[in-house]
N, C-alpha and C positions, 0 to 999 in steps of 0.2 A: 863346620857346616857341610863339609864334603861327606862326612859319614852319615849325616841325616839324609842327604839327597840319595846316597847309595842305598840306604835302607828303604826309602820310598820307592825306588826303582825295583827293588827286590819284592816288596809287598805288592806292587802293581803287577809284576810278572807272575807272582804266585796267585794273585786273584784272577788274572787272565787265564792261567793254566787251569785253575779250579773251575772257571766258567766253561772252558772248552771240554774238560773231562765230564763235568756235570751234564752238559748238553749231549755229549756222546752217549752217556749212560741213559739219559732220558729217551733219546731216539731209539736206542737199542731195546729198551724196555717196551716201547710202544710198538715197534715194528717186528721184532723177532717172533713174538707169539703168532702174529698173522702169517708170517712166512712158514713157521713150523706147522701150523694147522693146515695151511694150504698144501704143504708138501705131503703130509701124512693122510690127508683126506682122500677117500676113495673116489675115483672119477666114475665108477660104475654103480652109482647109487640108483636104485630103482624107485620110481615114483609110484607109490601104492595108494595114492589118493583116490577116493571115490568121486565119481562125477557129481556135480552139484545139481544136475538136471533131473527132476523127478517127473514121471509121467502121471498126469492127473486125468482121470477119466471123468468126463462130463456126463452127468445123468440126463437122459432125455425124458422130459415130462409130457 
């Protein structure tokens, strides 16, 4: 009986370790690209958008 309980403890530890490693990999996969993009993005990006306001001439009748 002692060998069975020891095996169960090892399996529980292995499962817990796998959960922690999996969570770390998932968090790294989700956050690392955001930090890399933010780090290598240029802060001097020019805003070349055209204004959305158009002058409309009203005709006088």
